N, C-alpha and C positions, 0 to 999 in steps of 0.2 A: 166691860171694857173700859182699858183705861191708855189715855193717849196724853203726851206731852203738849198742845197743841200752841203753847205760846211758841214755843221754838221755832225761829223761820227754815224752812228748808230748806237745800241748795236743791240753785237750777242744774240740771242736769240732762245731758240727749239719752236717748230711750237705747237700750242699751241693741234692740230689733229694728230697725226701716224702712216702712217700702221703698221699693225701686221707684224714681224719679225715672220718666223716659229720658233716654242718653240725645233725644233729640232735637231737647228744651233745657237740658243743664242748666243752661243760666237765668231762667229763668229762677230757681232758686234763689239766688242771689234780689233779685227784687222784689218779690213778692206781697202786695201792702206796702210798697215805699212807692209813692205817687211819685212821677215825673209831668213836665211838662213837654208834652211831642207839639211845637211850632219849629222844629229844623235844631242845625248842629250847634246857630249860635244862642239858646236858648238851656241846650244841655247842660249838667252841674258842675259846678269848677271843683276844682280839686279843693280841700282844702289849706294849703298849703300857703294859703296869702293872706286869711285871716287878720293876723295878731300885727299883720306888718306894715310901717307906719302910712298906708295906701288900700284900704279899705276896697279891692274890687268892685266892682257893678256887676251887678246881675244877676243870680240865681245862686245860693249857697244853699247848705245844708249849714244851719243854726248848733254849735255846740253849748255846751251847761257844762259851766268852770264850779269843781262844788267841794267841796268835801265830807258835806253832806248826805242826809238819806235821801234818795230822791228816782224819782217818778223816770227820771228823763231816757235812764237807758230802754225804757219800754216805748218811749214815744220818737217816732222823726217829722223836724219839724224843718219844710224849704220855704224859703220868702225870697222873692225877690228885690235886691237893696239898692240904689240911689235911684229911687221913680219920685221920691220926692221931693218936700226942704231940705231936708239936711241930707246929709253926704251920707257915704257909704256908708262906711269910717265909724258913725257917729252913731246912724241906725245900728247898723247891726253890734254896736255896744247897747244900745236904750233896750235892743229888743232880746239878747241874752240874756241880759242882767235881770229885765222884767218873764221872760220867760223863767229862767234857772228858779228865780224865788218863788214863780208858782207850780214850779216841782216838787220843791220841798214842803212850801206846804201841802201841795196837794197830797202825797207820800204820809202825811203827817194827818191832813182828817181822812183820810182810806184806810186807812190799815184797823186792819179788826181786833189783832193780837198785841200793838205794841204805841207806850201812848211815848210821849212827847212835854215837856215843863211847860206848863204857858198856853198850851194846846191840847183842847179839847176835841178830837175824833170819837171815831165811832167806837175807838179800842177803852178807851174812857165812858163813853155810853154803855157797855157791855162789863165796862166792872158798877158800874152805880143802878146792878136792879134795882126798881123801884122811889128812882131816884128824878127828879125831874134835871138834865144840865142841857145848860143855855152853849148849842153848837154853832156853830157855822154856818149860815145863811145856805153855801153852797153845799155843802152835806144833807143840809139840810131836805132841798129841795133835793137831790138824792134821793132820800130815804122819802119824803111822799109819793114820787114820780113808782121809786119799786114796795113801795110797803100797799098800792091801791093799785099793783099789781098784779095781783098771786102771792104765795110762798116762798117764792124762790130765793126772799131774803133773811127768811129765817131756819135754811141747810147749812148753818154756823160750823153745831158742832159734824155734821158729817163732813164736812169738806179737807178737816186736813186726813183724813182718811186718803182722800183722792192723795190728795200732795205725796203721802207715799207707794198710793201705787206708781205715781208717773215717777216719783226719785228711784223707783226698784230694779237690782239689776235681775232678771231672768221670772219665768212664772213663776216657777213656788215663792217665790218672792211675792209681788206681786196680788198672786194667791189667796196671801196670806190675810190684806185689805179689801181686797174688792170683796162686792158684796153677790157679783153674780157669781162667782162661786166656791166660796166661801160659808156658810148656811150659819153658822154661829155670830160672822158680823152681817149679815142677809139678820137676823132674827134684832142685833143690836140698833139695827138703823130704822126697821117697823119701828122698836121701841119707843126711839128716837124723831120719828116722823109721825109720832103718836101728838107729842106736843107740837111739834114744829108744827106745823096739820091746824093746828087747833090753833082759832082769835079766841079761846075761852084761856088758852094756856098759855102764850104769851105775842104780845101784840105792843103797837109803840102806841101813843098819844102825843099826840103836838100840842103848844102851849103859843100862839103869838107864831111870827116869823122864828123864834132861835131856839123854844122849850119844845123838848124829846124830853117825854120818859118811859124807857124800858119796865114794860109789866111781865113779873113773869107768877107765874100761877104756884101755890105751893109745892103740891106731885112735884110741877116741872120742877123747881127747885130743890128739893129735896133728891129729886133721879140726876142733876145732873153736880150735885157736891158727892153723890157717894158714886159719879164714874170722873168724876173731874173732867168736868165742861164750863169750861169757861168765859166761854164765845159761842153767843145766839143769834145775833143778827152779821150777814158778813156777807159784799156785793161780790168773794172769789172771784167765778174767772168773768162778770161782767162789771169789775169793778174802771176795769179801764174806759167804759163809755161810756160814763158820767164822770172820768178824769180829765176825757177827749172831750167832754163840753164844761167841762169849769173852765181848764186850757182855752179853749177855742176861746172861749165868753173873754174872759182875763186878756186876752191879746187883743180880740176885736174893738174893744170895751179903749182900748190904748191908742185906739186906730192903726194897727197896723191887722190888715187884709188882703195883702198880694202874697201870699203861699197856701200853704197846704198841711197840717195836720196827719197825724195818723202814726195807729200803734202798731206793734209790732203782731197783736191778735188780733186783726182786722176793722178797727175801730178809726172812722176819717171824716174829720171835721175839714171841708172845704171853701176856708177864709178868703174866695174868689172869688171874687163875682162877677170878671171879664168872663171875657170869651176861649181863655186860653186852655188846648184843653189837656186834660191831666187821665191817669189809664192803671190801672191796676187787674188781674188775671184771676182769671176761670179754671179750679180745673177739676180734672172727673177722675176715676176709679176703675183700672180696667183688671182685674183681676188683685196683683200683686204692687201692679204698675200704675202708679200716676201721673195723670198725662193733664199737658196746657190744653185744655179745652177749645182758651177764647181766651182775646182781649178785652177790655172796656172801656172803655173811652165816654168820659163827661168832663163838662165845664159849670161852671157857676156854681155862688157859694150852694152847700148843703151839707148834708149827713150822708155818709152810706155804712154801712152792718155787716163786713161778713163769717160766717159762719161754714161752718170745712171739717167732712166729716175724720182729720185725716191728719199728719203730719205734712211734712214739706221740705225747711229749714229747719236749722239745728235751736236755733231759739225754739222750736216749738216738742223741746221735749220736759219742760215744762209743763205739759199741759195734756201732754198724748201719751198713752204707751203703747207700746207695737207689742204682741207675742208673736212666738216664734208661728205660728199660722197662719198670722197676718190679723189677725182677728185686732180691733182699735179700741181702746177704753179711753174717752175723749173728755172733757170737760163737762160737757153738756149732759150737767143731772138732772132728772125726772125730780120733781117733787116728791110726784104719788108714791114711789117707790123706794127712792134715794140710787136708778141707778143709769147710768150712763143708754142715751136715745140720740140720734141723729136722721132721721130718715129720707139724707140727700146727703148725691158727695158734697155742694158745694152749693149754699145760693149768702146774693148779695141782693143787696136792697140799695135803694136810695130815695129820702127823702129832700125835698127844700124849704117844708114847712117842720118839720121834726129834729129832735136834735138826737143825739146819739143812742143816750137813756132812752128817749121816747118811743125811737124805733127799734132798738134791741125788743122793747119788754115788748111789739106789736107782733115781732119775727118768733120770739117763744114757742111759744102754744100753736106754732108752726109747725118748728125745726124741731121739736123735741114732743114727739108723736111719733104712735106708733104709722098713722099712714099719712103722706104730705098729700098735705090740703092749702094750695098756697089763698085761696081765693079768698079770707078774712083781711089780705092782706089787700087785696087791689081800691078800697075807698083808700080817702086824699092822701089822691096823689102820689103814692109812691108805688113805684122803679122796680121792677125786680127779675133777672135774673139764676135761672137757676140750670144746675149739671147733675141731669139722676139715670144711674142705670145707666148712660150711656147717649142718651138726652139731654137737647139741650132747649129749655121753655121759656120764652121772657113773657112778662107783660110791664104798659109803661111805654115811657120811651124817652125813661133819665140814663141809654149808658146809650152809645153805640158799640156793635160789637164788629173784631175788627180779627186778623190774627185767627179764623177760623177752617178745622183744616177739610181738606176738598171733601166732599163727600159726606160730610157731614147737617143735619136736615135742622134747623131755628124750628121750634114749634111755636107756635101766640098764644099765651093763652089767654080763656075771656070767663 
C-alpha cells in the first residue's frame, strides 16, 4: 500500500447525505454555534459594522483577517464587546489580532505533515525520529495528554486513507480505501496497527518542558520506508479539541473572558463565567432521517465535547462518508483494528474542571466501543447527555434540556 500522505486532501461535501427532518431544517445552520439565550437584545449582530469608525457594542462574531494558513475557518468565536474599560472598537481590534495570531500558530503547531520555517511543530517531530526536538509547550502538553491515554495518537499512518474515504465519490471509490470493505486494505491496517499499538515499536520520550523524541524501532522504520509512511503521530480528528484548549488559554490569559469558542466538529470552550445561557443541539437518527432530539442549554466557564455518528451540516463532508445504503463511515477510529465505531447517535459531555482534550480522552473509550457504557464518565463531575436508539439519557446537572419532542422520555443514568 502506497499513498502520498504529504498531500492535503480537499474538504468536500459527501455525495450522499442523510435526510434531515424538514421540521427542523433551520437547525442545520446552527449546530455547535453557541449563542446567548437572554432575549432579543443579546442576539448576535450582523458583521456589517465591524470595520466602521464606531464598533458596535454587544455580541459580535470575531473574524480573522490573515493571508496565512490558519485554523480560524474551523472555529467560531463570539464575544460581548464594550463591557470593560476599553471601547468596543479597541477591544475588538485587540481580540481579533490576538485570536488571529493564535489561530495561525495553532495551525502550524498541530499540522502533522506540513512544516513551517521557524516553527517546530508536530510535522517536525514526525520528520526527525530518534532526535529530541524542542517543541512549543502547548504542543508538548497536548502530546503528553494524548500519549498517556491510549494509542490513538499513533494511528498517523492510517488516517490519510480515511481522508480519501471522506473525499471519495461513490461507493466504489470509497470501498477501495475502506478496511471494512477491502480485504487488502484490512490486511495493510493490521500490519500497521501491529506497530502502532506496540509501545516498543513507536513511543514518545519527554525531556523537560519542551523536549520530545519520537522513537521508532528499526523494524517499523524499515516497514515505513517500504510503504512510504512519513507520519507516525497525528491528532487527526481529535486535533481541534487540543487547539480549542490552546486558543481558550491564550484568550483568557489576556483577559478576554466574555465569550465562547467552538469548533465545527464539536469542541467548545465557554470562557464566560457569568450566568449567561448558551446552547447546542442534541441529534438522533431514525432510519435515514436525522432529527433534533433536544436543545441543551448551559452556563458558566466549562468545556463541552460533542461526538456525533452522522453528518448534519455541509462542513461535515470532510469527516464523514455516507454510503448509498445509508451506512456511515465516521472519523471515530478504533485503535484496535482501525475501523470506525460509534456506539451512540450523539454523545455530549460537559466538565467545569477538565479541558476539551482531557474530556475527550475520557470519552473516547466510551464512545468508540461496541457497547455503550457511560459509567466511566460519571466520576469527576462530568455531565452527560446521550441520544441512542431513539432514547435520551442524561447524568449530572450541567445541561438544561428544552425543545424535547412531545412524548419523548428522558432517562436518568445512575
